[in-house]
One Martini backbone bead per residue (centre of mass of N, CA, C, O) as a GRO file, in nm:
protein
  458
    1UNK     BB    1   0.096   0.036   0.023
    2UNK     BB    2   0.041   0.381  -0.079
    3UNK     BB    3   0.100   0.682   0.088
    4UNK     BB    4  -0.070   0.994  -0.054
    5UNK     BB    5  -0.154   1.185   0.242
    6UNK     BB    6   0.048   1.394   0.399
    7UNK     BB    7  -0.125   1.663   0.418
    8UNK     BB    8  -0.306   1.546   0.639
    9UNK     BB    9  -0.098   1.304   0.743
   10UNK     BB   10   0.191   1.207   0.869
   11UNK     BB   11   0.395   0.984   0.935
   12UNK     BB   12   0.560   0.867   1.187
   13UNK     BB   13   0.850   0.946   1.295
   14UNK     BB   14   1.110   0.775   1.423
   15UNK     BB   15   1.194   0.999   1.623
   16UNK     BB   16   0.916   1.032   1.753
   17UNK     BB   17   0.890   0.748   1.863
   18UNK     BB   18   1.141   0.751   2.043
   19UNK     BB   19   1.066   1.004   2.212
   20UNK     BB   20   0.797   0.904   2.319
   21UNK     BB   21   0.893   0.650   2.469
   22UNK     BB   22   1.111   0.786   2.648
   23UNK     BB   23   0.910   1.012   2.783
   24UNK     BB   24   0.710   0.829   2.939
   25UNK     BB   25   0.914   0.785   3.191
   26UNK     BB   26   0.973   1.122   3.243
   27UNK     BB   27   0.680   1.294   3.147
   28UNK     BB   28   0.433   1.248   3.375
   29UNK     BB   29   0.468   1.485   3.540
   30UNK     BB   30   0.440   1.787   3.696
   31UNK     BB   31   0.605   2.078   3.581
   32UNK     BB   32   0.505   2.265   3.839
   33UNK     BB   33   0.679   2.102   4.020
   34UNK     BB   34   0.959   2.061   4.264
   35UNK     BB   35   1.006   1.787   4.237
   36UNK     BB   36   1.184   1.560   4.069
   37UNK     BB   37   0.969   1.476   3.857
   38UNK     BB   38   0.892   1.768   3.782
   39UNK     BB   39   1.173   1.856   3.684
   40UNK     BB   40   1.197   1.654   3.453
   41UNK     BB   41   0.951   1.754   3.298
   42UNK     BB   42   1.048   2.047   3.265
   43UNK     BB   43   1.302   1.987   3.098
   44UNK     BB   44   1.153   1.863   2.859
   45UNK     BB   45   0.973   2.105   2.793
   46UNK     BB   46   1.197   2.317   2.753
   47UNK     BB   47   1.352   2.167   2.529
   48UNK     BB   48   1.118   2.158   2.328
   49UNK     BB   49   1.076   2.463   2.306
   50UNK     BB   50   1.358   2.533   2.201
   51UNK     BB   51   1.351   2.357   1.946
   52UNK     BB   52   1.097   2.483   1.818
   53UNK     BB   53   1.197   2.778   1.816
   54UNK     BB   54   1.437   2.731   1.630
   55UNK     BB   55   1.268   2.631   1.387
   56UNK     BB   56   1.091   2.893   1.365
   57UNK     BB   57   1.233   3.173   1.476
   58UNK     BB   58   1.213   3.210   1.800
   59UNK     BB   59   1.128   3.254   2.111
   60UNK     BB   60   1.049   3.053   2.370
   61UNK     BB   61   0.844   3.276   2.507
   62UNK     BB   62   0.657   3.276   2.225
   63UNK     BB   63   0.594   2.966   2.278
   64UNK     BB   64   0.317   2.737   2.250
   65UNK     BB   65   0.130   2.457   2.347
   66UNK     BB   66  -0.124   2.272   2.195
   67UNK     BB   67  -0.388   2.043   2.110
   68UNK     BB   68  -0.379   2.194   1.820
   69UNK     BB   69  -0.391   2.363   1.530
   70UNK     BB   70  -0.680   2.467   1.561
   71UNK     BB   71  -0.642   2.583   1.846
   72UNK     BB   72  -0.423   2.783   1.764
   73UNK     BB   73  -0.596   2.948   1.573
   74UNK     BB   74  -0.828   3.027   1.759
   75UNK     BB   75  -0.648   3.157   1.980
   76UNK     BB   76  -0.493   3.359   1.804
   77UNK     BB   77  -0.730   3.520   1.690
   78UNK     BB   78  -0.881   3.590   1.951
   79UNK     BB   79  -0.640   3.729   2.099
   80UNK     BB   80  -0.577   3.948   1.884
   81UNK     BB   81  -0.856   4.080   1.873
   82UNK     BB   82  -0.870   4.152   2.176
   83UNK     BB   83  -0.600   4.320   2.189
   84UNK     BB   84  -0.739   4.512   1.932
   85UNK     BB   85  -1.026   4.635   1.997
   86UNK     BB   86  -0.972   4.948   1.970
   87UNK     BB   87  -0.926   4.945   1.663
   88UNK     BB   88  -1.112   4.679   1.596
   89UNK     BB   89  -1.332   4.424   1.394
   90UNK     BB   90  -1.120   4.349   1.159
   91UNK     BB   91  -1.078   4.080   0.917
   92UNK     BB   92  -0.823   3.907   0.729
   93UNK     BB   93  -0.859   3.679   0.451
   94UNK     BB   94  -0.832   3.414   0.261
   95UNK     BB   95  -1.009   3.198   0.039
   96UNK     BB   96  -0.784   2.941   0.121
   97UNK     BB   97  -0.814   2.878   0.395
   98UNK     BB   98  -0.846   2.718   0.655
   99UNK     BB   99  -1.128   2.638   0.825
  100UNK     BB  100  -1.035   2.758   1.101
  101UNK     BB  101  -1.021   3.049   0.991
  102UNK     BB  102  -1.307   3.078   0.868
  103UNK     BB  103  -1.458   3.018   1.133
  104UNK     BB  104  -1.349   3.263   1.284
  105UNK     BB  105  -1.473   3.472   1.093
  106UNK     BB  106  -1.768   3.388   1.139
  107UNK     BB  107  -1.770   3.446   1.444
  108UNK     BB  108  -1.714   3.747   1.425
  109UNK     BB  109  -1.962   3.826   1.258
  110UNK     BB  110  -2.172   3.711   1.465
  111UNK     BB  111  -2.051   3.938   1.685
  112UNK     BB  112  -2.020   4.215   1.482
  113UNK     BB  113  -1.809   4.190   1.292
  114UNK     BB  114  -1.552   4.186   1.031
  115UNK     BB  115  -1.476   4.061   0.692
  116UNK     BB  116  -1.212   3.985   0.452
  117UNK     BB  117  -1.192   3.824   0.129
  118UNK     BB  118  -0.923   3.726  -0.046
  119UNK     BB  119  -0.854   3.659  -0.350
  120UNK     BB  120  -0.765   3.430  -0.609
  121UNK     BB  121  -0.611   3.271  -0.839
  122UNK     BB  122  -0.574   2.983  -1.038
  123UNK     BB  123  -0.325   2.896  -0.835
  124UNK     BB  124  -0.396   3.019  -0.525
  125UNK     BB  125  -0.300   3.317  -0.520
  126UNK     BB  126  -0.227   3.611  -0.388
  127UNK     BB  127  -0.244   3.953  -0.391
  128UNK     BB  128  -0.069   4.199  -0.254
  129UNK     BB  129  -0.245   4.437  -0.341
  130UNK     BB  130  -0.515   4.322  -0.240
  131UNK     BB  131  -0.431   4.300   0.051
  132UNK     BB  132  -0.358   4.599   0.096
  133UNK     BB  133  -0.649   4.705   0.017
  134UNK     BB  134  -0.789   4.562   0.280
  135UNK     BB  135  -0.672   4.763   0.456
  136UNK     BB  136  -0.771   4.921   0.762
  137UNK     BB  137  -0.826   5.118   1.037
  138UNK     BB  138  -0.998   4.850   1.171
  139UNK     BB  139  -0.769   4.649   1.155
  140UNK     BB  140  -0.663   4.382   1.367
  141UNK     BB  141  -0.629   4.138   1.147
  142UNK     BB  142  -0.422   3.908   0.961
  143UNK     BB  143  -0.444   3.624   0.727
  144UNK     BB  144  -0.189   3.371   0.616
  145UNK     BB  145  -0.089   3.122   0.450
  146UNK     BB  146   0.202   2.970   0.343
  147UNK     BB  147   0.041   2.706   0.237
  148UNK     BB  148  -0.148   2.501   0.057
  149UNK     BB  149  -0.333   2.200   0.137
  150UNK     BB  150  -0.444   2.118  -0.170
  151UNK     BB  151  -0.212   2.253  -0.394
  152UNK     BB  152   0.073   2.395  -0.267
  153UNK     BB  153   0.065   2.690  -0.269
  154UNK     BB  154   0.271   2.964  -0.231
  155UNK     BB  155   0.281   3.242  -0.040
  156UNK     BB  156   0.341   3.602  -0.003
  157UNK     BB  157   0.426   3.662   0.303
  158UNK     BB  158   0.648   3.879   0.318
  159UNK     BB  159   0.490   4.097   0.157
  160UNK     BB  160   0.238   4.106   0.336
  161UNK     BB  161   0.382   4.168   0.602
  162UNK     BB  162   0.489   4.443   0.509
  163UNK     BB  163   0.213   4.574   0.457
  164UNK     BB  164   0.118   4.542   0.751
  165UNK     BB  165   0.353   4.683   0.902
  166UNK     BB  166   0.313   4.970   0.772
  167UNK     BB  167   0.009   4.978   0.943
  168UNK     BB  168   0.009   4.795   1.216
  169UNK     BB  169  -0.061   4.492   1.126
  170UNK     BB  170  -0.106   4.186   1.217
  171UNK     BB  171   0.029   3.858   1.120
  172UNK     BB  172  -0.117   3.546   1.059
  173UNK     BB  173   0.041   3.222   1.027
  174UNK     BB  174  -0.028   2.928   0.854
  175UNK     BB  175   0.229   2.658   0.891
  176UNK     BB  176   0.148   2.357   0.865
  177UNK     BB  177   0.271   2.274   0.571
  178UNK     BB  178   0.578   2.425   0.592
  179UNK     BB  179   0.757   2.388   0.856
  180UNK     BB  180   0.910   2.121   0.769
  181UNK     BB  181   1.079   2.293   0.534
  182UNK     BB  182   1.071   2.581   0.694
  183UNK     BB  183   1.092   2.893   0.748
  184UNK     BB  184   0.913   3.185   0.791
  185UNK     BB  185   0.916   3.459   0.621
  186UNK     BB  186   0.914   3.758   0.773
  187UNK     BB  187   0.698   4.004   0.958
  188UNK     BB  188   0.552   3.830   1.150
  189UNK     BB  189   0.341   3.782   1.452
  190UNK     BB  190   0.191   3.506   1.397
  191UNK     BB  191   0.191   3.138   1.464
  192UNK     BB  192   0.094   2.822   1.319
  193UNK     BB  193   0.080   2.461   1.404
  194UNK     BB  194   0.114   2.095   1.317
  195UNK     BB  195   0.265   1.795   1.392
  196UNK     BB  196   0.120   1.585   1.189
  197UNK     BB  197   0.250   1.725   0.925
  198UNK     BB  198   0.575   1.627   1.009
  199UNK     BB  199   0.562   1.349   1.204
  200UNK     BB  200   0.408   1.390   1.443
  201UNK     BB  201   0.189   1.388   1.677
  202UNK     BB  202  -0.115   1.403   1.756
  203UNK     BB  203  -0.216   1.684   1.959
  204UNK     BB  204  -0.006   1.914   1.841
  205UNK     BB  205   0.050   2.259   1.882
  206UNK     BB  206   0.135   2.589   1.761
  207UNK     BB  207   0.199   2.912   1.932
  208UNK     BB  208   0.297   3.234   1.810
  209UNK     BB  209   0.394   3.537   1.996
  210UNK     BB  210   0.517   3.822   1.956
  211UNK     BB  211   0.675   4.062   2.077
  212UNK     BB  212   0.436   4.338   2.102
  213UNK     BB  213   0.181   4.184   2.075
  214UNK     BB  214  -0.143   4.218   2.110
  215UNK     BB  215  -0.273   4.001   2.377
  216UNK     BB  216  -0.586   3.815   2.470
  217UNK     BB  217  -0.683   3.569   2.630
  218UNK     BB  218  -0.946   3.341   2.596
  219UNK     BB  219  -1.106   3.245   2.844
  220UNK     BB  220  -1.016   3.024   3.050
  221UNK     BB  221  -0.733   3.040   3.267
  222UNK     BB  222  -0.394   2.949   3.340
  223UNK     BB  223  -0.054   2.872   3.410
  224UNK     BB  224  -0.039   2.751   3.143
  225UNK     BB  225   0.117   2.855   2.875
  226UNK     BB  226   0.085   3.165   2.955
  227UNK     BB  227  -0.243   3.133   2.936
  228UNK     BB  228  -0.291   3.008   2.618
  229UNK     BB  229  -0.298   2.680   2.722
  230UNK     BB  230  -0.491   2.510   2.889
  231UNK     BB  231  -0.358   2.256   3.066
  232UNK     BB  232  -0.212   1.963   3.059
  233UNK     BB  233   0.074   1.863   2.940
  234UNK     BB  234   0.188   1.661   2.665
  235UNK     BB  235   0.499   1.575   2.690
  236UNK     BB  236   0.561   1.335   2.502
  237UNK     BB  237   0.435   1.472   2.247
  238UNK     BB  238   0.605   1.730   2.251
  239UNK     BB  239   0.879   1.596   2.227
  240UNK     BB  240   0.819   1.450   1.959
  241UNK     BB  241   0.756   1.702   1.792
  242UNK     BB  242   1.033   1.844   1.823
  243UNK     BB  243   1.212   1.613   1.723
  244UNK     BB  244   1.083   1.584   1.438
  245UNK     BB  245   1.130   1.872   1.341
  246UNK     BB  246   1.435   1.858   1.351
  247UNK     BB  247   1.466   1.613   1.162
  248UNK     BB  248   1.319   1.720   0.902
  249UNK     BB  249   1.501   1.971   0.869
  250UNK     BB  250   1.764   1.815   0.815
  251UNK     BB  251   1.623   1.673   0.545
  252UNK     BB  252   1.478   1.887   0.360
  253UNK     BB  253   1.656   1.965   0.116
  254UNK     BB  254   1.690   1.680  -0.007
  255UNK     BB  255   1.386   1.593  -0.007
  256UNK     BB  256   1.276   1.820  -0.183
  257UNK     BB  257   1.422   1.746  -0.443
  258UNK     BB  258   1.303   1.461  -0.472
  259UNK     BB  259   0.994   1.527  -0.459
  260UNK     BB  260   0.987   1.733  -0.689
  261UNK     BB  261   1.058   1.534  -0.912
  262UNK     BB  262   0.808   1.351  -0.872
  263UNK     BB  263   0.586   1.571  -0.913
  264UNK     BB  264   0.678   1.656  -1.194
  265UNK     BB  265   0.614   1.386  -1.321
  266UNK     BB  266   0.313   1.396  -1.269
  267UNK     BB  267   0.245   1.669  -1.405
  268UNK     BB  268   0.352   1.580  -1.693
  269UNK     BB  269   0.205   1.283  -1.736
  270UNK     BB  270  -0.098   1.285  -1.679
  271UNK     BB  271  -0.202   1.446  -1.937
  272UNK     BB  272  -0.088   1.213  -2.131
  273UNK     BB  273  -0.244   0.961  -1.999
  274UNK     BB  274  -0.499   1.162  -1.939
  275UNK     BB  275  -0.770   1.274  -2.059
  276UNK     BB  276  -0.904   1.551  -1.920
  277UNK     BB  277  -0.679   1.730  -1.755
  278UNK     BB  278  -0.629   1.938  -1.455
  279UNK     BB  279  -0.359   2.108  -1.340
  280UNK     BB  280  -0.313   2.243  -1.021
  281UNK     BB  281  -0.148   2.507  -0.935
  282UNK     BB  282   0.156   2.610  -0.887
  283UNK     BB  283   0.443   2.515  -1.076
  284UNK     BB  284   0.657   2.660  -0.864
  285UNK     BB  285   0.502   2.785  -0.608
  286UNK     BB  286   0.559   2.503  -0.419
  287UNK     BB  287   0.542   2.227  -0.270
  288UNK     BB  288   0.717   1.934  -0.308
  289UNK     BB  289   0.469   1.690  -0.246
  290UNK     BB  290   0.243   1.844  -0.426
  291UNK     BB  291  -0.031   1.719  -0.639
  292UNK     BB  292  -0.303   1.849  -0.850
  293UNK     BB  293  -0.599   1.698  -1.005
  294UNK     BB  294  -0.851   1.698  -1.270
  295UNK     BB  295  -1.123   1.490  -1.394
  296UNK     BB  296  -1.312   1.440  -1.640
  297UNK     BB  297  -1.590   1.247  -1.596
  298UNK     BB  298  -1.553   1.212  -1.267
  299UNK     BB  299  -1.594   1.042  -0.975
  300UNK     BB  300  -1.425   1.096  -0.693
  301UNK     BB  301  -1.505   0.861  -0.505
  302UNK     BB  302  -1.464   0.630  -0.705
  303UNK     BB  303  -1.165   0.686  -0.765
  304UNK     BB  304  -1.060   0.651  -0.476
  305UNK     BB  305  -1.148   0.354  -0.455
  306UNK     BB  306  -0.981   0.248  -0.691
  307UNK     BB  307  -0.704   0.335  -0.576
  308UNK     BB  308  -0.727   0.178  -0.314
  309UNK     BB  309  -0.744  -0.105  -0.450
  310UNK     BB  310  -0.451  -0.043  -0.589
  311UNK     BB  311  -0.273   0.098  -0.333
  312UNK     BB  312  -0.392   0.411  -0.294
  313UNK     BB  313  -0.360   0.702  -0.085
  314UNK     BB  314  -0.588   0.960  -0.144
  315UNK     BB  315  -0.714   1.279  -0.217
  316UNK     BB  316  -0.999   1.528  -0.209
  317UNK     BB  317  -1.198   1.825  -0.342
  318UNK     BB  318  -1.447   1.692  -0.416
  319UNK     BB  319  -1.792   1.684  -0.402
  320UNK     BB  320  -1.817   1.366  -0.424
  321UNK     BB  321  -1.669   1.343  -0.116
  322UNK     BB  322  -1.912   1.508   0.005
  323UNK     BB  323  -2.183   1.558   0.216
  324UNK     BB  324  -2.255   1.853   0.083
  325UNK     BB  325  -2.209   1.874  -0.233
  326UNK     BB  326  -1.956   2.067  -0.229
  327UNK     BB  327  -1.700   2.225  -0.315
  328UNK     BB  328  -1.412   2.316  -0.257
  329UNK     BB  329  -1.312   2.624  -0.149
  330UNK     BB  330  -1.050   2.629  -0.308
  331UNK     BB  331  -1.146   2.554  -0.595
  332UNK     BB  332  -1.360   2.773  -0.608
  333UNK     BB  333  -1.169   3.020  -0.575
  334UNK     BB  334  -0.999   2.934  -0.840
  335UNK     BB  335  -1.189   2.820  -1.078
  336UNK     BB  336  -1.178   2.505  -1.087
  337UNK     BB  337  -1.193   2.191  -1.130
  338UNK     BB  338  -1.360   1.935  -0.921
  339UNK     BB  339  -1.389   1.693  -1.073
  340UNK     BB  340  -1.187   1.434  -1.012
  341UNK     BB  341  -1.021   1.497  -0.761
  342UNK     BB  342  -0.655   1.488  -0.695
  343UNK     BB  343  -0.439   1.438  -0.413
  344UNK     BB  344  -0.087   1.431  -0.408
  345UNK     BB  345   0.100   1.347  -0.102
  346UNK     BB  346   0.419   1.300  -0.032
  347UNK     BB  347   0.613   1.129   0.160
  348UNK     BB  348   0.870   1.066   0.323
  349UNK     BB  349   1.023   0.814   0.116
  350UNK     BB  350   0.917   0.818  -0.143
  351UNK     BB  351   0.915   0.639  -0.442
  352UNK     BB  352   0.965   0.586  -0.773
  353UNK     BB  353   0.801   0.323  -0.785
  354UNK     BB  354   0.538   0.435  -0.673
  355UNK     BB  355   0.490   0.646  -0.897
  356UNK     BB  356   0.495   0.454  -1.141
  357UNK     BB  357   0.255   0.284  -1.046
  358UNK     BB  358   0.051   0.510  -1.042
  359UNK     BB  359   0.080   0.584  -1.349
  360UNK     BB  360  -0.019   0.296  -1.437
  361UNK     BB  361  -0.307   0.297  -1.288
  362UNK     BB  362  -0.471   0.559  -1.350
  363UNK     BB  363  -0.590   0.528  -1.639
  364UNK     BB  364  -0.770   0.279  -1.571
  365UNK     BB  365  -0.934   0.409  -1.344
  366UNK     BB  366  -1.059   0.639  -1.510
  367UNK     BB  367  -1.182   0.470  -1.737
  368UNK     BB  368  -1.368   0.301  -1.553
  369UNK     BB  369  -1.536   0.536  -1.443
  370UNK     BB  370  -1.633   0.649  -1.714
  371UNK     BB  371  -1.782   0.395  -1.800
  372UNK     BB  372  -1.985   0.389  -1.560
  373UNK     BB  373  -2.086   0.702  -1.648
  374UNK     BB  374  -2.220   0.621  -1.938
  375UNK     BB  375  -2.477   0.770  -1.980
  376UNK     BB  376  -2.750   0.862  -2.114
  377UNK     BB  377  -2.873   1.087  -2.297
  378UNK     BB  378  -3.080   1.316  -2.241
  379UNK     BB  379  -3.351   1.473  -2.282
  380UNK     BB  380  -3.416   1.688  -2.555
  381UNK     BB  381  -3.468   2.038  -2.653
  382UNK     BB  382  -3.608   2.295  -2.839
  383UNK     BB  383  -3.527   2.634  -2.713
  384UNK     BB  384  -3.465   2.905  -2.857
  385UNK     BB  385  -3.216   2.763  -3.012
  386UNK     BB  386  -3.171   2.560  -2.772
  387UNK     BB  387  -3.011   2.313  -2.612
  388UNK     BB  388  -3.159   2.098  -2.374
  389UNK     BB  389  -3.032   1.988  -2.056
  390UNK     BB  390  -3.149   1.744  -1.829
  391UNK     BB  391  -2.980   1.742  -1.491
  392UNK     BB  392  -3.179   1.687  -1.286
  393UNK     BB  393  -3.068   1.503  -1.005
  394UNK     BB  394  -2.769   1.524  -1.090
  395UNK     BB  395  -2.440   1.448  -1.019
  396UNK     BB  396  -2.133   1.472  -0.991
  397UNK     BB  397  -2.039   1.465  -1.338
  398UNK     BB  398  -2.300   1.451  -1.521
  399UNK     BB  399  -2.355   1.736  -1.642
  400UNK     BB  400  -2.084   1.738  -1.805
  401UNK     BB  401  -2.118   1.483  -1.965
  402UNK     BB  402  -2.384   1.576  -2.112
  403UNK     BB  403  -2.263   1.822  -2.244
  404UNK     BB  404  -2.039   1.677  -2.410
  405UNK     BB  405  -2.239   1.502  -2.586
  406UNK     BB  406  -2.399   1.773  -2.727
  407UNK     BB  407  -2.210   2.000  -2.843
  408UNK     BB  408  -2.187   1.863  -3.139
  409UNK     BB  409  -2.510   1.922  -3.217
  410UNK     BB  410  -2.415   2.209  -3.253
  411UNK     BB  411  -2.343   2.484  -3.393
  412UNK     BB  412  -2.146   2.724  -3.444
  413UNK     BB  413  -2.295   2.951  -3.205
  414UNK     BB  414  -2.446   2.769  -3.051
  415UNK     BB  415  -2.659   2.646  -2.785
  416UNK     BB  416  -2.647   2.535  -2.437
  417UNK     BB  417  -2.877   2.414  -2.187
  418UNK     BB  418  -2.820   2.357  -1.841
  419UNK     BB  419  -2.994   2.167  -1.606
  420UNK     BB  420  -2.925   2.229  -1.250
  421UNK     BB  421  -2.897   2.120  -0.879
  422UNK     BB  422  -2.583   2.130  -0.869
  423UNK     BB  423  -2.338   2.306  -0.717
  424UNK     BB  424  -2.087   2.211  -0.890
  425UNK     BB  425  -2.174   2.330  -1.169
  426UNK     BB  426  -2.085   2.629  -1.115
  427UNK     BB  427  -1.780   2.535  -1.159
  428UNK     BB  428  -1.752   2.304  -1.387
  429UNK     BB  429  -1.868   2.434  -1.645
  430UNK     BB  430  -1.666   2.671  -1.679
  431UNK     BB  431  -1.415   2.488  -1.670
  432UNK     BB  432  -1.484   2.322  -1.920
  433UNK     BB  433  -1.488   2.554  -2.123
  434UNK     BB  434  -1.190   2.630  -2.089
  435UNK     BB  435  -1.070   2.348  -2.165
  436UNK     BB  436  -1.263   2.333  -2.453
  437UNK     BB  437  -1.313   2.623  -2.594
  438UNK     BB  438  -1.571   2.739  -2.469
  439UNK     BB  439  -1.858   2.941  -2.410
  440UNK     BB  440  -1.943   3.109  -2.120
  441UNK     BB  441  -2.227   3.294  -2.056
  442UNK     BB  442  -2.411   3.174  -1.806
  443UNK     BB  443  -2.667   3.232  -1.558
  444UNK     BB  444  -3.001   3.115  -1.453
  445UNK     BB  445  -3.298   3.094  -1.355
  446UNK     BB  446  -3.514   2.823  -1.273
  447UNK     BB  447  -3.779   2.647  -1.181
  448UNK     BB  448  -3.536   2.436  -1.162
  449UNK     BB  449  -3.272   2.545  -1.056
  450UNK     BB  450  -3.015   2.591  -1.306
  451UNK     BB  451  -2.913   2.780  -1.592
  452UNK     BB  452  -2.666   2.690  -1.833
  453UNK     BB  453  -2.481   2.879  -2.077
  454UNK     BB  454  -2.356   2.753  -2.393
  455UNK     BB  455  -2.118   2.830  -2.650
  456UNK     BB  456  -2.014   2.733  -2.948
  457UNK     BB  457  -1.669   2.780  -3.073
  458UNK     BB  458  -1.559   2.477  -3.217
   0.00000   0.00000   0.00000
């Protein structure tokens, strides 16, 4: 079995396993106590904090350990907003942030604050100018991930941080995906991360608040972790997290070169092996081990099951794999195809043989799914010189499949109207038009669902 979903959670690093087992015998006592066992636990906790701070590039007293990366984000945003309450209640986020950031923005708005969502281009990157334009006199905090978790695109954090610093607004960076590869550059003010992303144990997050940043921890607090992460520290897990972070950073430069070559191979060969594929994300400014692509006329969930049966664990941002039946907010913000979406995120140690076997298996898996979805063309009718495709009640990717079947039946300049009540169609039909060189005219309300109008251009 080849595990290709390291962006969700990386396998436990051998160094983390060793450190975890070793510290179970020494780190069980209360580090706040003065007796011998407590002092031993305190030494382990302090050493882990120093190691993590060195990896981040901050002072040890600026870093606290939390129960998860999500908790670090929630605590960091809430504390920074509270600390700058006199400035205002305005928060800036990018459209492709992790859900923990977006949920925090929603909570702020529900409490009477406001937020601005900065859009991204088709590679998933924000514009520094657009971010700077979103800064206001009442902006209390800005947030920007260092690299995207679904497509691997690296954001211009240093440039955005400089724009924020120029007007005195702190920038919180979600570094969960990138911290294992290197320090986050720039004059950021707060930083969060999650140990299970770099091969540490789950249940350990990092929150860094630079000296001088106004911060007021929210909720009940105690003496633990400077009052910013209440509760008894999981010292064995913290020690393992810090040890694995140091270990992966030692290997990072060499491993990045190796994984980048493997993902470049996937990016280059998948479109040649599988027709109707859109490789998404920035081709250059991206993390080493992530490559994401979407396949036309493919049900994402079925494809993931086929690849799983073939021995590959991959992820997807497709609406077909979601209980909400809505596309990934990242793919939606980028305006790219969501159907048949596959994210390959290679773990450290992934081999060339694994990648070659994946490339050998993928075409057959996609072809098999497409064959299963080869439904009959729906009943069509001529209405005001438009060919009408009734795809109501059909889910991704059926509306696009049925559009593709009939587009050749209309003359160049003629139109096709697709009726659909599937939310994913709003993203996938325009993306299909761009991939196939057809003109997407727009959408309009229909008695049931939405009518999407496409004009044949070629």
